[in-house]
C-alpha positions in Angstrom: 58.6 87.4 149.1 60.7 90.5 148.3 64.0 88.3 148.7 62.5 85.6 146.3 61.7 88.6 143.8 65.4 89.8 144.0 66.6 86.4 143.6 64.8 85.7 140.4 65.8 89.2 139.0 69.4 88.6 139.6 69.1 85.1 138.1 67.4 86.6 135.1 70.2 89.3 134.6 72.9 86.5 135.1 71.2 84.4 132.4 71.2 87.5 130.0 74.8 88.3 130.6 75.7 84.6 129.9 73.7 84.7 126.7 75.4 87.9 125.7 78.9 86.5 126.6 78.2 83.6 124.3 77.4 86.0 121.5 80.7 88.0 122.1 83.7 86.5 120.5 87.0 87.7 122.1 90.4 86.6 120.7 94.1 87.8 121.0 97.7 86.9 121.4 101.3 87.9 120.7 102.4 88.4 117.2 106.1 87.6 118.2 107.1 84.4 119.8 110.0 85.8 121.9 111.3 89.1 123.1 114.5 90.8 124.3 115.0 93.1 127.3 113.4 96.6 126.5 112.4 95.6 123.0 109.0 96.2 121.6 106.5 93.3 121.1 102.9 93.4 119.7 99.8 91.9 121.1 96.5 91.8 119.0 93.0 91.9 120.2 89.7 91.3 118.3 86.1 91.4 119.5 82.9 90.4 117.5 79.6 91.3 119.3 76.0 92.3 118.5 75.5 96.0 117.6 73.4 96.8 120.7 76.3 96.0 122.9 79.1 98.4 123.8 82.5 97.1 124.1 85.7 98.8 125.2 89.4 97.7 125.0 91.8 98.5 127.8 93.6 101.9 127.5 97.1 103.1 128.7 96.0 103.5 132.1 95.4 99.7 132.7 98.0 97.6 134.5 99.6 95.4 131.8 102.3 93.8 134.3 104.8 92.4 133.7 104.7 94.6 130.5 104.9 98.2 130.1 102.6 100.0 127.6 104.3 101.7 124.6 101.6 102.3 121.9 98.3 101.1 120.6 97.0 100.8 117.1 93.3 100.2 116.5 90.9 99.8 113.4 87.5 101.5 113.3 84.5 99.1 113.9 83.4 97.1 111.0 80.1 95.4 110.3 80.1 91.5 109.8 76.9 89.7 109.5 75.0 92.1 111.5 77.7 92.1 114.1 80.4 94.8 115.1 83.9 93.7 114.7 86.8 95.7 116.5 90.4 95.0 116.4 93.5 96.6 117.9 97.2 96.0 118.2 99.2 97.0 121.3 102.8 97.7 121.7 104.6 96.5 124.9 108.0 96.5 126.4 109.3 94.4 129.1 112.3 94.8 131.4 111.9 91.6 133.3 114.1 88.5 132.9 111.7 85.7 133.4 112.3 83.0 130.8 108.5 82.8 130.1 106.2 85.9 130.3 102.5 85.8 130.0 99.6 88.1 129.2 95.9 88.3 128.5 94.0 91.5 128.0 90.5 92.4 129.2 87.5 93.4 127.0 85.0 95.5 128.9 81.3 94.9 128.1 79.3 98.0 129.1 75.9 97.5 130.6 73.4 100.2 131.6 74.2 100.1 135.4 77.2 97.8 135.3 79.8 96.2 133.2 81.4 92.7 132.7 85.0 91.8 131.9 85.9 89.3 129.4 89.5 88.4 128.6 91.5 87.1 125.7 93.1 83.6 125.8 96.4 83.6 128.0 99.5 83.9 125.6 103.2 83.8 126.5 106.5 84.8 125.1 110.1 83.3 125.6 112.6 85.7 126.9 115.7 85.7 124.7 118.9 86.1 126.7 121.8 88.0 125.1 124.0 87.1 128.0 123.5 83.9 130.1 122.0 84.8 133.5 124.5 82.5 135.2 127.4 84.8 133.9 125.6 87.9 135.1 124.8 86.6 138.5 128.0 84.9 139.3 130.1 87.2 141.4 132.7 84.6 142.3 134.7 85.7 139.5 134.8 89.4 140.2 138.0 91.1 141.3 137.7 93.4 144.1 139.6 96.7 144.0 139.1 99.5 146.5 142.2 101.5 145.7 141.3 105.2 145.1 141.9 106.4 141.4 141.9 110.2 141.2 139.7 111.6 138.5 140.2 114.9 137.0 137.7 117.4 137.8 135.8 119.2 134.9 135.9 123.0 135.2 132.5 124.6 134.8 133.3 127.0 132.0 129.7 128.0 131.4 129.4 129.1 135.1 132.6 130.9 134.8 131.4 132.9 131.7 128.2 133.7 133.4 130.1 135.0 136.5 132.6 137.0 134.3 129.6 138.5 132.5 127.8 139.6 135.6 131.1 141.0 137.1 131.6 143.0 133.8 128.1 144.4 133.9 128.5 145.4 137.5 131.9 147.1 136.7 130.4 149.0 134.0 127.5 150.1 136.1 129.7 151.2 138.8 132.0 153.0 136.3 129.1 154.9 134.7 127.6 155.8 138.1 130.9 156.4 140.1 133.5 156.8 137.4 134.2 160.4 137.9 134.5 160.1 141.7 136.9 157.3 141.3 139.0 159.1 138.7 139.1 162.1 141.1 140.0 159.8 144.1 143.1 158.4 142.2 144.0 161.8 140.8 143.9 163.4 144.3 146.0 160.3 145.7 148.6 160.8 143.0 148.9 164.7 143.7 149.2 164.1 147.4 152.0 161.6 146.8 154.0 164.0 144.5 153.5 167.0 146.7 154.7 164.9 149.7 157.9 164.0 147.8 158.4 167.8 146.7 157.6 169.0 150.2 160.3 166.6 151.8 162.9 167.8 149.1 162.2 171.5 149.4 162.3 171.3 153.3 165.7 169.7 153.3 166.9 172.3 150.7 165.7 175.2 153.0 167.4 173.6 155.9 170.7 173.2 154.0 170.5 176.7 152.6 169.8 178.0 156.1 173.1 176.3 157.3 175.2 177.2 154.2 174.4 179.2 151.2 175.2 176.9 148.3 174.7 177.9 144.7 174.3 174.3 143.3 171.8 173.4 146.1 169.7 176.5 145.2 169.9 175.6 141.4 168.7 172.1 142.3 165.8 173.5 144.5 164.8 175.9 141.7 164.7 173.0 139.1 162.7 170.6 141.3 160.3 173.4 142.1 159.6 174.0 138.3 159.3 170.4 137.5 156.7 169.8 140.4 154.7 173.0 139.4 154.8 171.8 135.8 152.9 168.6 136.9 150.6 170.3 139.2 149.5 173.2 137.0 149.9 171.4 133.7 152.0 174.2 132.1 155.7 174.0 130.9 157.4 175.7 133.9 160.5 173.9 133.3 160.9 175.6 130.1 159.9 179.1 131.3 162.4 181.8 132.3 161.7 183.8 135.6 160.2 186.7 133.5 157.9 184.4 131.7 156.7 182.8 135.0 156.1 186.1 136.6 154.0 187.1 133.6 151.4 184.5 134.5 148.5 186.0 136.5 148.8 183.8 139.6 152.6 184.1 140.3 153.0 187.8 141.0 153.6 187.2 144.6 156.9 185.3 143.6 158.5 188.4 142.2 160.9 189.1 144.9 161.6 185.4 145.8 162.4 184.3 142.3 164.7 187.4 141.6 166.7 186.7 144.7 167.1 183.0 143.7 168.2 184.1 140.2 170.9 186.3 141.6 172.2 183.5 143.7 172.1 181.1 140.9 173.0 182.9 137.9 174.7 186.0 139.3 176.8 184.2 141.9 175.6 186.6 144.6 175.8 185.1 148.0 172.6 186.0 150.2 172.6 184.6 153.6 168.9 184.7 153.8 168.4 182.9 150.5 166.4 180.1 152.4 163.6 182.6 153.0 163.1 183.0 149.3 162.6 179.1 149.0 160.3 179.3 151.9 158.2 181.9 149.9 157.9 179.4 147.0 157.1 176.7 149.4 154.2 178.6 150.8 153.1 179.5 147.3 153.3 175.9 146.1 151.5 174.7 149.1 148.7 177.1 148.4 148.3 176.1 144.7 148.3 172.3 145.8 145.3 172.9 148.1 143.5 175.0 145.5 144.0 172.1 142.9 142.6 169.6 145.4 139.6 171.7 146.1 138.9 172.3 142.3 138.9 168.5 141.8 136.5 168.0 144.7 134.1 170.6 143.3 134.2 169.1 139.9 136.2 171.9 138.2 
């Protein structure tokens, strides 16, 4: 008995749906009669149905194969002889190359617990060939060429300027943080190089004067010493006389050595121990050099 009851209920619902489907008028079709690859064509849909029924058109999530959804234009529901009237125009694109392409769209009739799907009449379009497919697909006329042709590489200028900017910023940061230490390093390096050259020269002069007292050799030694001390102390020693040099507060210990050298150079006095005077100025210069290095290291 329950099975018969369910059978009659199902039969009743089916009859209701059939009656409603007869009252619903669905129509549609393509506006254009042909399409080109990738161009947009339009498909119109209309539905006339009783007011108590809810009808929905397909949205963008529906599979419109072989077409791809582009857009949709719809008109608000109108009343016609106590019936509702809906209409919409879809925009589709196709990238298929079938000569005839067909489409029909669904219209969903919403029920309380379920829904039925009606469809527009099947309509078709003709694919308009811009280039004959035989020419596109015929590979017998293709010329094969596997020879390598070198292609000039493009230089990535934006990346280059980014790297240059980063390096510039890093350089500025290093300069501001370690700039003074870097300058001190190169200053000390220069002073050591200059002192090395002077030390070699004065040592050779001392050795030569020890072997033979020579007035010209003594004059050269005195001139080189003044020039070096001028660069070390940043004072014009090359333009100062012995009296002016001894007037400086840190040169008093050179009094005897410089007077002996002056007597030999300017007074033509031959002194067998003249080399000792140059040893004294060498010791003095070496002491001043080490003091200068320490001042730089201590930030003076």
